[in-house]
A tleap script that builds the chain and sets N, CA, C and O, in Angstrom:
source leaprc.protein.ff14SB
mol = sequence {
  NMET LYS LYS VAL LEU PHE PHE PHE ALA MET
  ALA ALA THR ALA LEU THR VAL ALA ALA ALA
  PRO ALA PRO THR MET LYS ALA MET GLY PRO
  PRO PRO PRO LYS PRO ILE PRO ALA ASN TYR
  VAL ALA VAL SER PRO CYS VAL PRO GLY MET
  GLY VAL HIE TYR ILE ASP PRO LYS THR PHE
  PRO ALA SER PRO ILE TYR GLY THR TYR GLN
  GLY LYS PRO VAL PHE THR GLU VAL MET VAL
  THR PRO LYS ASP LEU SER ALA GLY LYS SER
  TRP ASP ASN VAL LEU ARG PRO LEU PRO GLY
  PHE THR ILE ASP HIE VAL ASP ILE ASP PHE
  GLU PRO HIE GLY HIE PRO GLY MET THR PHE
  PRO HIE TYR ASP ILE HIE ALA TYR TYR VAL
  PRO HIE ALA VAL HIE MET LYS TYR CYS PRO
  GLY PRO GLY CMET
}
set mol.1.N position { -103.293 38.647 153.120 }
set mol.1.CA position { -102.952 38.939 154.495 }
set mol.1.C position { -101.619 38.299 154.846 }
set mol.1.O position { -100.848 38.895 155.599 }
set mol.2.N position { -101.305 37.076 154.320 }
set mol.2.CA position { -100.063 36.483 154.633 }
set mol.2.C position { -98.891 37.305 154.176 }
set mol.2.O position { -97.860 37.363 154.845 }
set mol.3.N position { -99.052 37.963 152.999 }
set mol.3.CA position { -97.957 38.782 152.460 }
set mol.3.C position { -97.700 39.965 153.362 }
set mol.3.O position { -96.545 40.334 153.575 }
set mol.4.N position { -98.747 40.574 153.899 }
set mol.4.CA position { -98.598 41.716 154.787 }
set mol.4.C position { -97.943 41.278 156.082 }
set mol.4.O position { -97.057 41.966 156.589 }
set mol.5.N position { -98.364 40.145 156.625 }
set mol.5.CA position { -97.740 39.633 157.860 }
set mol.5.C position { -96.290 39.283 157.635 }
set mol.5.O position { -95.466 39.529 158.517 }
set mol.6.N position { -95.933 38.708 156.470 }
set mol.6.CA position { -94.570 38.377 156.167 }
set mol.6.C position { -93.716 39.648 156.176 }
set mol.6.O position { -92.638 39.671 156.770 }
set mol.7.N position { -94.203 40.706 155.515 }
set mol.7.CA position { -93.444 41.963 155.482 }
set mol.7.C position { -93.185 42.480 156.885 }
set mol.7.O position { -92.056 42.839 157.216 }
set mol.8.N position { -94.205 42.520 157.699 }
set mol.8.CA position { -94.061 43.093 159.004 }
set mol.8.C position { -93.288 42.210 159.956 }
set mol.8.O position { -92.657 42.702 160.891 }
set mol.9.N position { -93.332 40.903 159.727 }
set mol.9.CA position { -92.481 40.008 160.517 }
set mol.9.C position { -91.033 40.301 160.215 }
set mol.9.O position { -90.201 40.353 161.121 }
set mol.10.N position { -90.728 40.490 158.954 }
set mol.10.CA position { -89.340 40.769 158.548 }
set mol.10.C position { -88.880 42.157 159.062 }
set mol.10.O position { -87.708 42.342 159.392 }
set mol.11.N position { -89.777 43.086 159.121 }
set mol.11.CA position { -89.455 44.442 159.534 }
set mol.11.C position { -89.591 44.682 161.024 }
set mol.11.O position { -89.234 45.760 161.500 }
set mol.12.N position { -90.093 43.725 161.771 }
set mol.12.CA position { -90.424 43.926 163.179 }
set mol.12.C position { -89.240 44.395 164.034 }
set mol.12.O position { -89.418 45.142 164.996 }
set mol.13.N position { -88.061 43.958 163.682 }
set mol.13.CA position { -86.904 44.373 164.475 }
set mol.13.C position { -86.568 45.823 164.240 }
set mol.13.O position { -85.890 46.445 165.058 }
set mol.14.N position { -87.040 46.380 163.117 }
set mol.14.CA position { -86.699 47.794 162.797 }
set mol.14.C position { -87.814 48.758 163.174 }
set mol.14.O position { -87.583 49.963 163.274 }
set mol.15.N position { -89.037 48.235 163.386 }
set mol.15.CA position { -90.167 49.127 163.618 }
set mol.15.C position { -90.693 48.999 165.037 }
set mol.15.O position { -90.487 47.982 165.700 }
set mol.16.N position { -91.371 50.035 165.491 }
set mol.16.CA position { -92.028 50.014 166.778 }
set mol.16.C position { -93.473 50.376 166.580 }
set mol.16.O position { -93.871 50.808 165.499 }
set mol.17.N position { -94.263 50.203 167.621 }
set mol.17.CA position { -95.642 50.606 167.595 }
set mol.17.C position { -95.787 52.099 167.279 }
set mol.17.O position { -94.971 52.904 167.726 }
set mol.18.N position { -96.797 52.466 166.526 }
set mol.18.CA position { -96.966 53.838 166.057 }
set mol.18.C position { -96.848 54.896 167.181 }
set mol.18.O position { -96.342 55.995 166.953 }
set mol.19.N position { -97.311 54.556 168.364 }
set mol.19.CA position { -97.306 55.540 169.420 }
set mol.19.C position { -95.942 55.748 170.046 }
set mol.19.O position { -95.744 56.704 170.795 }
set mol.20.N position { -95.009 54.877 169.753 }
set mol.20.CA position { -93.668 55.022 170.281 }
set mol.20.C position { -92.827 56.038 169.541 }
set mol.20.O position { -93.190 56.413 168.426 }
set mol.21.N position { -91.720 56.506 170.100 }
set mol.21.CA position { -90.872 57.450 169.412 }
set mol.21.C position { -90.324 56.826 168.100 }
set mol.21.O position { -90.233 55.606 167.967 }
set mol.22.N position { -89.974 57.679 167.169 }
set mol.22.CA position { -89.473 57.189 165.883 }
set mol.22.C position { -88.289 56.293 166.075 }
set mol.22.O position { -87.376 56.646 166.821 }
set mol.23.N position { -88.259 55.110 165.414 }
set mol.23.CA position { -87.150 54.180 165.589 }
set mol.23.C position { -85.896 54.657 164.856 }
set mol.23.O position { -85.952 55.461 163.925 }
set mol.24.N position { -84.772 54.128 165.314 }
set mol.24.CA position { -83.527 54.354 164.570 }
set mol.24.C position { -83.455 53.222 163.565 }
set mol.24.O position { -83.629 52.058 163.924 }
set mol.25.N position { -83.199 53.556 162.296 }
set mol.25.CA position { -83.280 52.592 161.250 }
set mol.25.C position { -81.922 52.419 160.547 }
set mol.25.O position { -81.147 53.370 160.456 }
set mol.26.N position { -81.645 51.238 160.066 }
set mol.26.CA position { -80.485 50.924 159.245 }
set mol.26.C position { -80.975 50.479 157.892 }
set mol.26.O position { -81.892 49.662 157.819 }
set mol.27.N position { -80.426 50.960 156.861 }
set mol.27.CA position { -80.805 50.530 155.520 }
set mol.27.C position { -80.419 49.052 155.328 }
set mol.27.O position { -79.343 48.624 155.747 }
set mol.28.N position { -81.308 48.287 154.694 }
set mol.28.CA position { -81.063 46.875 154.427 }
set mol.28.C position { -80.251 46.690 153.168 }
set mol.28.O position { -79.771 45.585 152.916 }
set mol.29.N position { -80.079 47.708 152.378 }
set mol.29.CA position { -79.345 47.589 151.153 }
set mol.29.C position { -78.929 48.923 150.582 }
set mol.29.O position { -78.724 49.880 151.329 }
set mol.30.N position { -78.801 49.003 149.290 }
set mol.30.CA position { -78.406 50.267 148.655 }
set mol.30.C position { -79.450 51.342 148.858 }
set mol.30.O position { -80.571 51.041 149.268 }
set mol.31.N position { -79.108 52.593 148.581 }
set mol.31.CA position { -80.082 53.691 148.682 }
set mol.31.C position { -81.311 53.405 147.788 }
set mol.31.O position { -81.233 52.637 146.829 }
set mol.32.N position { -82.403 54.023 148.119 }
set mol.32.CA position { -83.623 53.770 147.329 }
set mol.32.C position { -83.442 54.292 145.914 }
set mol.32.O position { -82.687 55.236 145.685 }
set mol.33.N position { -84.158 53.656 144.938 }
set mol.33.CA position { -84.084 54.156 143.566 }
set mol.33.C position { -84.845 55.464 143.476 }
set mol.33.O position { -85.772 55.698 144.252 }
set mol.34.N position { -84.473 56.300 142.559 }
set mol.34.CA position { -85.229 57.565 142.313 }
set mol.34.C position { -86.521 57.182 141.676 }
set mol.34.O position { -86.541 56.224 140.903 }
set mol.35.N position { -87.639 57.882 141.953 }
set mol.35.CA position { -87.735 59.137 142.687 }
set mol.35.C position { -88.069 58.963 144.168 }
set mol.35.O position { -88.537 59.919 144.787 }
set mol.36.N position { -87.851 57.790 144.766 }
set mol.36.CA position { -88.062 57.688 146.199 }
set mol.36.C position { -87.107 58.575 146.938 }
set mol.36.O position { -85.910 58.528 146.656 }
set mol.37.N position { -87.566 59.388 147.874 }
set mol.37.CA position { -86.635 60.302 148.550 }
set mol.37.C position { -85.429 59.616 149.164 }
set mol.37.O position { -85.527 58.487 149.646 }
set mol.38.N position { -84.322 60.278 149.147 }
set mol.38.CA position { -83.033 59.707 149.615 }
set mol.38.C position { -83.057 59.353 151.102 }
set mol.38.O position { -82.295 58.491 151.539 }
set mol.39.N position { -83.923 60.008 151.890 }
set mol.39.CA position { -83.965 59.716 153.346 }
set mol.39.C position { -84.731 58.436 153.690 }
set mol.39.O position { -84.796 58.047 154.856 }
set mol.40.N position { -85.312 57.777 152.673 }
set mol.40.CA position { -86.021 56.523 152.922 }
set mol.40.C position { -85.031 55.366 152.931 }
set mol.40.O position { -84.015 55.378 152.236 }
set mol.41.N position { -85.370 54.346 153.761 }
set mol.41.CA position { -84.554 53.137 153.890 }
set mol.41.C position { -85.397 51.892 153.645 }
set mol.41.O position { -86.582 51.884 153.976 }
set mol.42.N position { -84.815 50.840 153.073 }
set mol.42.CA position { -85.488 49.568 152.903 }
set mol.42.C position { -85.684 48.876 154.252 }
set mol.42.O position { -84.760 48.791 155.062 }
set mol.43.N position { -86.892 48.390 154.475 }
set mol.43.CA position { -87.188 47.689 155.711 }
set mol.43.C position { -87.735 46.285 155.528 }
set mol.43.O position { -88.192 45.646 156.476 }
set mol.44.N position { -87.678 45.819 154.288 }
set mol.44.CA position { -88.152 44.451 153.990 }
set mol.44.C position { -87.355 43.866 152.839 }
set mol.44.O position { -86.772 44.587 152.029 }
set mol.45.N position { -87.345 42.566 152.788 }
set mol.45.CA position { -86.843 41.945 151.575 }
set mol.45.C position { -88.017 42.057 150.528 }
set mol.45.O position { -89.012 42.733 150.791 }
set mol.46.N position { -87.888 41.417 149.403 }
set mol.46.CA position { -88.993 41.422 148.431 }
set mol.46.C position { -90.160 40.638 148.973 }
set mol.46.O position { -90.031 39.432 149.180 }
set mol.47.N position { -91.289 41.264 149.213 }
set mol.47.CA position { -92.490 40.618 149.761 }
set mol.47.C position { -93.363 40.104 148.644 }
set mol.47.O position { -93.701 40.873 147.744 }
set mol.48.N position { -93.750 38.829 148.656 }
set mol.48.CA position { -94.585 38.296 147.584 }
set mol.48.C position { -95.844 39.174 147.314 }
set mol.48.O position { -96.591 39.537 148.223 }
set mol.49.N position { -96.022 39.480 146.051 }
set mol.49.CA position { -97.184 40.252 145.632 }
set mol.49.C position { -97.055 41.740 145.824 }
set mol.49.O position { -97.959 42.494 145.463 }
set mol.50.N position { -95.908 42.191 146.404 }
set mol.50.CA position { -95.744 43.620 146.691 }
set mol.50.C position { -94.383 44.142 146.218 }
set mol.50.O position { -94.322 44.977 145.316 }
set mol.51.N position { -93.288 43.655 146.823 }
set mol.51.CA position { -91.964 44.159 146.523 }
set mol.51.C position { -91.253 44.559 147.787 }
set mol.51.O position { -91.653 44.153 148.878 }
set mol.52.N position { -90.203 45.348 147.665 }
set mol.52.CA position { -89.398 45.861 148.752 }
set mol.52.C position { -90.063 47.142 149.299 }
set mol.52.O position { -90.479 48.011 148.533 }
set mol.53.N position { -90.154 47.238 150.636 }
set mol.53.CA position { -90.795 48.391 151.270 }
set mol.53.C position { -89.731 49.343 151.803 }
set mol.53.O position { -88.728 48.924 152.381 }
set mol.54.N position { -89.982 50.666 151.588 }
set mol.54.CA position { -89.106 51.754 152.060 }
set mol.54.C position { -89.907 52.681 152.940 }
set mol.54.O position { -91.052 53.005 152.625 }
set mol.55.N position { -89.310 53.121 154.059 }
set mol.55.CA position { -89.939 54.079 154.947 }
set mol.55.C position { -88.961 55.200 155.249 }
set mol.55.O position { -87.751 55.056 155.076 }
set mol.56.N position { -89.520 56.340 155.714 }
set mol.56.CA position { -88.720 57.429 156.263 }
set mol.56.C position { -88.672 57.145 157.750 }
set mol.56.O position { -89.686 57.343 158.420 }
set mol.57.N position { -87.560 56.695 158.310 }
set mol.57.CA position { -87.474 56.284 159.708 }
set mol.57.C position { -87.742 57.411 160.704 }
set mol.57.O position { -88.067 57.155 161.863 }
set mol.58.N position { -87.603 58.674 160.241 }
set mol.58.CA position { -87.861 59.789 161.150 }
set mol.58.C position { -89.342 60.138 161.284 }
set mol.58.O position { -89.763 60.703 162.293 }
set mol.59.N position { -90.125 59.800 160.266 }
set mol.59.CA position { -91.515 60.238 160.258 }
set mol.59.C position { -92.531 59.044 160.219 }
set mol.59.O position { -93.736 59.256 160.349 }
set mol.60.N position { -92.028 57.799 160.041 }
set mol.60.CA position { -92.911 56.638 160.020 }
set mol.60.C position { -93.615 56.518 161.389 }
set mol.60.O position { -92.954 56.703 162.411 }
set mol.61.N position { -94.917 56.219 161.451 }
set mol.61.CA position { -95.829 55.876 160.376 }
set mol.61.C position { -96.620 57.034 159.780 }
set mol.61.O position { -97.561 56.805 159.019 }
set mol.62.N position { -96.269 58.233 160.099 }
set mol.62.CA position { -97.008 59.357 159.536 }
set mol.62.C position { -96.745 59.620 158.068 }
set mol.62.O position { -97.548 60.284 157.413 }
set mol.63.N position { -95.662 59.125 157.542 }
set mol.63.CA position { -95.281 59.341 156.143 }
set mol.63.C position { -95.659 58.126 155.310 }
set mol.63.O position { -95.831 57.038 155.858 }
set mol.64.N position { -95.795 58.289 153.986 }
set mol.64.CA position { -96.096 57.151 153.144 }
set mol.64.C position { -94.976 56.153 153.139 }
set mol.64.O position { -93.821 56.490 153.398 }
set mol.65.N position { -95.327 54.909 152.839 }
set mol.65.CA position { -94.354 53.830 152.559 }
set mol.65.C position { -94.302 53.710 151.038 }
set mol.65.O position { -95.331 53.838 150.374 }
set mol.66.N position { -93.140 53.470 150.490 }
set mol.66.CA position { -92.992 53.253 149.029 }
set mol.66.C position { -92.479 51.856 148.810 }
set mol.66.O position { -91.717 51.312 149.609 }
set mol.67.N position { -92.929 51.273 147.676 }
set mol.67.CA position { -92.447 49.906 147.343 }
set mol.67.C position { -91.873 49.859 145.979 }
set mol.67.O position { -92.255 50.625 145.094 }
set mol.68.N position { -90.924 48.929 145.802 }
set mol.68.CA position { -90.229 48.752 144.525 }
set mol.68.C position { -90.170 47.260 144.170 }
set mol.68.O position { -90.284 46.392 145.035 }
set mol.69.N position { -89.997 47.001 142.923 }
set mol.69.CA position { -89.696 45.651 142.437 }
set mol.69.C position { -88.642 45.770 141.359 }
set mol.69.O position { -88.793 46.502 140.381 }
set mol.70.N position { -87.572 45.029 141.570 }
set mol.70.CA position { -86.417 45.082 140.664 }
set mol.70.C position { -85.954 46.514 140.384 }
set mol.70.O position { -85.628 46.878 139.254 }
set mol.71.N position { -85.939 47.313 141.460 }
set mol.71.CA position { -85.414 48.670 141.406 }
set mol.71.C position { -86.370 49.690 140.830 }
set mol.71.O position { -85.998 50.850 140.648 }
set mol.72.N position { -87.599 49.284 140.537 }
set mol.72.CA position { -88.590 50.250 139.987 }
set mol.72.C position { -89.689 50.483 140.990 }
set mol.72.O position { -90.212 49.520 141.552 }
set mol.73.N position { -90.072 51.752 141.245 }
set mol.73.CA position { -91.200 52.000 142.149 }
set mol.73.C position { -92.497 51.419 141.621 }
set mol.73.O position { -92.802 51.517 140.433 }
set mol.74.N position { -93.282 50.792 142.553 }
set mol.74.CA position { -94.510 50.142 142.144 }
set mol.74.C position { -95.700 50.486 143.021 }
set mol.74.O position { -96.833 50.181 142.647 }
set mol.75.N position { -95.494 51.100 144.156 }
set mol.75.CA position { -96.640 51.510 145.002 }
set mol.75.C position { -96.297 52.566 146.020 }
set mol.75.O position { -95.141 52.805 146.370 }
set mol.76.N position { -97.379 53.192 146.481 }
set mol.76.CA position { -97.390 54.060 147.662 }
set mol.76.C position { -98.317 53.415 148.652 }
set mol.76.O position { -99.377 52.930 148.256 }
set mol.77.N position { -97.972 53.383 149.927 }
set mol.77.CA position { -98.844 52.778 150.952 }
set mol.77.C position { -98.966 53.732 152.138 }
set mol.77.O position { -98.038 54.451 152.509 }
set mol.78.N position { -100.193 53.692 152.719 }
set mol.78.CA position { -100.399 54.368 154.017 }
set mol.78.C position { -101.164 53.400 154.905 }
set mol.78.O position { -101.848 52.497 154.424 }
set mol.79.N position { -101.034 53.605 156.211 }
set mol.79.CA position { -101.758 52.801 157.191 }
set mol.79.C position { -102.685 53.725 157.971 }
set mol.79.O position { -102.259 54.774 158.454 }
set mol.80.N position { -103.953 53.335 158.096 }
set mol.80.CA position { -104.936 54.188 158.738 }
set mol.80.C position { -105.657 53.384 159.824 }
set mol.80.O position { -106.048 52.239 159.596 }
set mol.81.N position { -105.825 53.969 160.965 }
set mol.81.CA position { -106.528 53.255 162.060 }
set mol.81.C position { -108.052 53.523 162.001 }
set mol.81.O position { -108.478 54.600 161.582 }
set mol.82.N position { -108.863 52.537 162.424 }
set mol.82.CA position { -110.306 52.816 162.516 }
set mol.82.C position { -110.616 53.939 163.486 }
set mol.82.O position { -111.582 54.680 163.305 }
set mol.83.N position { -109.772 54.065 164.540 }
set mol.83.CA position { -109.989 55.156 165.489 }
set mol.83.C position { -109.860 56.525 164.812 }
set mol.83.O position { -110.670 57.413 165.076 }
set mol.84.N position { -108.864 56.712 163.950 }
set mol.84.CA position { -108.720 57.961 163.230 }
set mol.84.C position { -109.881 58.185 162.269 }
set mol.84.O position { -110.367 59.308 162.132 }
set mol.85.N position { -110.331 57.115 161.600 }
set mol.85.CA position { -111.451 57.256 160.695 }
set mol.85.C position { -112.714 57.681 161.439 }
set mol.85.O position { -113.399 58.617 161.026 }
set mol.86.N position { -113.020 56.985 162.546 }
set mol.86.CA position { -114.240 57.283 163.299 }
set mol.86.C position { -114.187 58.667 163.984 }
set mol.86.O position { -115.220 59.275 164.265 }
set mol.87.N position { -112.949 59.146 164.243 }
set mol.87.CA position { -112.803 60.459 164.837 }
set mol.87.C position { -112.949 61.577 163.796 }
set mol.87.O position { -112.939 62.759 164.140 }
set mol.88.N position { -113.084 61.195 162.535 }
set mol.88.CA position { -113.245 62.202 161.478 }
set mol.88.C position { -111.936 62.761 160.975 }
set mol.88.O position { -111.939 63.811 160.334 }
set mol.89.N position { -110.819 62.112 161.234 }
set mol.89.CA position { -109.538 62.633 160.766 }
set mol.89.C position { -109.544 62.630 159.215 }
set mol.89.O position { -110.127 61.764 158.562 }
set mol.90.N position { -108.862 63.648 158.681 }
set mol.90.CA position { -108.755 63.741 157.214 }
set mol.90.C position { -107.254 63.642 156.856 }
set mol.90.O position { -106.373 64.005 157.635 }
set mol.91.N position { -107.030 63.151 155.685 }
set mol.91.CA position { -105.682 63.064 155.124 }
set mol.91.C position { -105.719 63.717 153.776 }
set mol.91.O position { -106.454 63.254 152.903 }
set mol.92.N position { -104.966 64.768 153.557 }
set mol.92.CA position { -104.950 65.420 152.261 }
set mol.92.C position { -103.716 65.032 151.496 }
set mol.92.O position { -102.592 65.204 151.967 }
set mol.93.N position { -103.935 64.507 150.312 }
set mol.93.CA position { -102.823 64.252 149.345 }
set mol.93.C position { -101.765 63.333 149.854 }
set mol.93.O position { -100.602 63.514 149.496 }
set mol.94.N position { -102.090 62.329 150.687 }
set mol.94.CA position { -101.085 61.415 151.205 }
set mol.94.C position { -100.910 60.161 150.362 }
set mol.94.O position { -99.835 59.563 150.373 }
set mol.95.N position { -101.924 59.758 149.645 }
set mol.95.CA position { -101.884 58.530 148.832 }
set mol.95.C position { -101.732 58.967 147.398 }
set mol.95.O position { -102.653 58.811 146.596 }
set mol.96.N position { -100.605 59.501 147.075 }
set mol.96.CA position { -100.324 59.976 145.709 }
set mol.96.C position { -99.114 59.209 145.169 }
set mol.96.O position { -98.276 58.712 145.923 }
set mol.97.N position { -99.055 59.131 143.840 }
set mol.97.CA position { -97.906 58.364 143.250 }
set mol.97.C position { -96.658 59.229 143.335 }
set mol.97.O position { -96.711 60.448 143.500 }
set mol.98.N position { -95.563 58.553 143.216 }
set mol.98.CA position { -94.288 59.276 143.098 }
set mol.98.C position { -94.240 60.025 141.781 }
set mol.98.O position { -94.972 59.661 140.861 }
set mol.99.N position { -93.432 61.031 141.646 }
set mol.99.CA position { -93.366 61.825 140.411 }
set mol.99.C position { -93.053 60.896 139.220 }
set mol.99.O position { -92.177 60.035 139.301 }
set mol.100.N position { -93.781 61.092 138.133 }
set mol.100.CA position { -93.567 60.304 136.935 }
set mol.100.C position { -94.366 59.010 136.878 }
set mol.100.O position { -94.254 58.268 135.903 }
set mol.101.N position { -95.168 58.722 137.895 }
set mol.101.CA position { -95.948 57.519 137.948 }
set mol.101.C position { -97.435 57.871 138.113 }
set mol.101.O position { -97.778 58.970 138.549 }
set mol.102.N position { -98.307 56.920 137.758 }
set mol.102.CA position { -99.746 57.094 137.940 }
set mol.102.C position { -100.269 55.859 138.695 }
set mol.102.O position { -99.686 54.777 138.619 }
set mol.103.N position { -101.379 56.047 139.424 }
set mol.103.CA position { -101.959 54.939 140.156 }
set mol.103.C position { -102.856 54.141 139.222 }
set mol.103.O position { -103.722 54.707 138.554 }
set mol.104.N position { -102.655 52.849 139.173 }
set mol.104.CA position { -103.464 51.923 138.417 }
set mol.104.C position { -104.654 51.479 139.205 }
set mol.104.O position { -105.766 51.454 138.677 }
set mol.105.N position { -104.462 51.122 140.464 }
set mol.105.CA position { -105.543 50.656 141.348 }
set mol.105.C position { -105.126 50.791 142.808 }
set mol.105.O position { -103.953 51.004 143.114 }
set mol.106.N position { -106.111 50.664 143.715 }
set mol.106.CA position { -105.873 50.716 145.146 }
set mol.106.C position { -106.404 49.459 145.802 }
set mol.106.O position { -107.541 49.053 145.561 }
set mol.107.N position { -105.578 48.847 146.631 }
set mol.107.CA position { -105.971 47.680 147.421 }
set mol.107.C position { -106.043 48.098 148.867 }
set mol.107.O position { -105.132 48.766 149.357 }
set mol.108.N position { -107.118 47.719 149.580 }
set mol.108.CA position { -107.287 48.064 150.970 }
set mol.108.C position { -107.477 46.777 151.782 }
set mol.108.O position { -108.412 46.021 151.520 }
set mol.109.N position { -106.630 46.526 152.732 }
set mol.109.CA position { -106.690 45.332 153.587 }
set mol.109.C position { -106.874 45.777 155.023 }
set mol.109.O position { -106.101 46.582 155.542 }
set mol.110.N position { -107.958 45.216 155.693 }
set mol.110.CA position { -108.156 45.489 157.091 }
set mol.110.C position { -107.394 44.464 157.893 }
set mol.110.O position { -107.496 43.265 157.635 }
set mol.111.N position { -106.645 44.917 158.845 }
set mol.111.CA position { -105.850 44.035 159.778 }
set mol.111.C position { -106.471 44.151 161.119 }
set mol.111.O position { -106.044 44.987 161.915 }
set mol.112.N position { -107.517 43.310 161.434 }
set mol.112.CA position { -108.279 43.487 162.693 }
set mol.112.C position { -107.462 43.336 163.975 }
set mol.112.O position { -107.819 43.900 165.009 }
set mol.113.N position { -106.358 42.572 163.912 }
set mol.113.CA position { -105.499 42.397 165.088 }
set mol.113.C position { -104.172 43.039 164.926 }
set mol.113.O position { -103.292 42.864 165.769 }
set mol.114.N position { -103.988 43.808 163.828 }
set mol.114.CA position { -102.736 44.417 163.545 }
set mol.114.C position { -101.732 43.356 163.114 }
set mol.114.O position { -102.108 42.235 162.771 }
set mol.115.N position { -100.457 43.717 163.133 }
set mol.115.CA position { -99.352 42.792 162.810 }
set mol.115.C position { -98.075 43.423 163.345 }
set mol.115.O position { -98.067 44.599 163.706 }
set mol.116.N position { -96.985 42.640 163.397 }
set mol.116.CA position { -95.731 43.214 163.936 }
set mol.116.C position { -95.404 44.524 163.235 }
set mol.116.O position { -95.490 44.622 162.011 }
set mol.117.N position { -95.035 45.510 164.004 }
set mol.117.CA position { -94.737 46.845 163.459 }
set mol.117.C position { -95.896 47.799 163.639 }
set mol.117.O position { -95.688 49.005 163.774 }
set mol.118.N position { -97.119 47.281 163.643 }
set mol.118.CA position { -98.326 48.081 163.930 }
set mol.118.C position { -99.320 47.105 164.512 }
set mol.118.O position { -100.155 46.552 163.796 }
set mol.119.N position { -99.229 46.893 165.824 }
set mol.119.CA position { -99.901 45.802 166.516 }
set mol.119.C position { -101.341 46.093 166.945 }
set mol.119.O position { -101.857 45.422 167.839 }
set mol.120.N position { -101.991 47.063 166.335 }
set mol.120.CA position { -103.394 47.333 166.654 }
set mol.120.C position { -104.169 47.391 165.346 }
set mol.120.O position { -103.574 47.483 164.272 }
set mol.121.N position { -105.512 47.338 165.435 }
set mol.121.CA position { -106.324 47.297 164.220 }
set mol.121.C position { -106.045 48.515 163.301 }
set mol.121.O position { -105.956 49.654 163.759 }
set mol.122.N position { -105.909 48.227 161.986 }
set mol.122.CA position { -105.694 49.273 161.017 }
set mol.122.C position { -105.956 48.796 159.621 }
set mol.122.O position { -106.158 47.606 159.379 }
set mol.123.N position { -105.950 49.738 158.697 }
set mol.123.CA position { -106.078 49.384 157.280 }
set mol.123.C position { -104.764 49.647 156.583 }
set mol.123.O position { -104.158 50.702 156.771 }
set mol.124.N position { -104.314 48.692 155.773 }
set mol.124.CA position { -103.157 48.874 154.882 }
set mol.124.C position { -103.715 49.263 153.551 }
set mol.124.O position { -104.473 48.502 152.950 }
set mol.125.N position { -103.353 50.449 153.065 }
set mol.125.CA position { -103.895 50.957 151.792 }
set mol.125.C position { -102.716 51.093 150.810 }
set mol.125.O position { -101.811 51.901 151.021 }
set mol.126.N position { -102.744 50.303 149.752 }
set mol.126.CA position { -101.707 50.290 148.759 }
set mol.126.C position { -102.231 50.919 147.464 }
set mol.126.O position { -103.253 50.479 146.937 }
set mol.127.N position { -101.563 51.913 146.960 }
set mol.127.CA position { -101.909 52.461 145.610 }
set mol.127.C position { -100.814 51.999 144.676 }
set mol.127.O position { -99.683 52.483 144.716 }
set mol.128.N position { -101.182 51.044 143.831 }
set mol.128.CA position { -100.242 50.395 142.905 }
set mol.128.C position { -100.177 51.158 141.592 }
set mol.128.O position { -101.178 51.662 141.083 }
set mol.129.N position { -98.963 51.223 141.065 }
set mol.129.CA position { -98.716 51.881 139.776 }
set mol.129.C position { -98.781 50.869 138.616 }
set mol.129.O position { -98.683 51.267 137.455 }
set mol.130.N position { -98.943 49.584 138.911 }
set mol.130.CA position { -99.017 48.538 137.915 }
set mol.130.C position { -100.317 47.764 138.124 }
set mol.130.O position { -100.895 47.815 139.210 }
set mol.131.N position { -100.792 47.039 137.086 }
set mol.131.CA position { -102.049 46.233 137.252 }
set mol.131.C position { -101.903 45.146 138.336 }
set mol.131.O position { -100.806 44.659 138.608 }
set mol.132.N position { -103.002 44.800 138.918 }
set mol.132.CA position { -103.042 43.805 139.989 }
set mol.132.C position { -102.380 42.493 139.552 }
set mol.132.O position { -101.604 41.911 140.311 }
set mol.133.N position { -102.680 42.027 138.342 }
set mol.133.CA position { -102.131 40.767 137.875 }
set mol.133.C position { -100.603 40.821 137.783 }
set mol.133.O position { -99.939 39.794 137.923 }
set mol.134.N position { -100.047 42.008 137.550 }
set mol.134.CA position { -98.602 42.182 137.424 }
set mol.134.C position { -97.955 42.064 138.807 }
set mol.134.O position { -97.043 41.258 138.990 }
set mol.135.N position { -98.423 42.870 139.798 }
set mol.135.CA position { -97.712 42.842 141.079 }
set mol.135.C position { -97.964 41.572 141.853 }
set mol.135.O position { -97.194 41.249 142.758 }
set mol.136.N position { -99.026 40.829 141.530 }
set mol.136.CA position { -99.244 39.548 142.200 }
set mol.136.C position { -98.176 38.519 141.855 }
set mol.136.O position { -98.029 37.522 142.562 }
set mol.137.N position { -97.441 38.745 140.793 }
set mol.137.CA position { -96.383 37.845 140.374 }
set mol.137.C position { -94.999 38.159 140.948 }
set mol.137.O position { -94.038 37.417 140.745 }
set mol.138.N position { -94.928 39.303 141.685 }
set mol.138.CA position { -93.660 39.730 142.243 }
set mol.138.C position { -93.203 38.798 143.366 }
set mol.138.O position { -94.010 38.360 144.185 }
set mol.139.N position { -91.947 38.511 143.397 }
set mol.139.CA position { -91.306 37.766 144.515 }
set mol.139.C position { -92.089 36.562 144.944 }
set mol.139.O position { -92.427 36.441 146.122 }
set mol.140.N position { -92.396 35.655 144.022 }
set mol.140.CA position { -93.217 34.516 144.401 }
set mol.140.C position { -92.616 33.713 145.559 }
set mol.140.O position { -91.437 33.357 145.579 }
set mol.141.N position { -93.505 33.454 146.517 }
set mol.141.CA position { -93.034 32.699 147.686 }
set mol.141.C position { -93.626 31.302 147.653 }
set mol.141.O position { -94.256 30.903 146.673 }
set mol.142.N position { -93.417 30.562 148.738 }
set mol.142.CA position { -93.955 29.218 148.808 }
set mol.142.C position { -95.462 29.192 148.613 }
set mol.142.O position { -96.173 29.995 149.217 }
set mol.143.N position { -95.945 28.317 147.812 }
set mol.143.CA position { -97.414 28.178 147.608 }
set mol.143.C position { -98.004 29.198 146.658 }
set mol.143.O position { -99.220 29.225 146.465 }
set mol.144.N position { -97.156 30.057 146.047 }
set mol.144.CA position { -97.739 31.050 145.129 }
set mol.144.C position { -97.623 30.547 143.707 }
set mol.144.O position { -98.051 31.227 142.775 }
savepdb mol mol.pdb
quit
């Protein structure tokens, strides 16, 4: 949970609550590595256990988030609210790997109070392309 909060604290100036209009975004660095779509921008530094996060500023939070480590794609992420789940909302083909990658495992974290960037209860769902033990070593932070 600390890793997720760290990411969103770093991205809070760039993101708004999901119900607000799409934010205007500035890339934090170079364009995303392929095959992440060119319209995506970096919104975090390297987050411990995850990597750098990229979003499409025009469609976030409706579009997937992609993550990289050392310039290589390592995950696809979506955020889902309990309200949408209980209302019976369906998502078709949203948690899929980028072309040329396969999903190794999926981590689901419930954020009961939300976090900066998405300040209401929701689930963070990460589909990693690498084993859990591998991505847990990414960007080690204090105490890791």
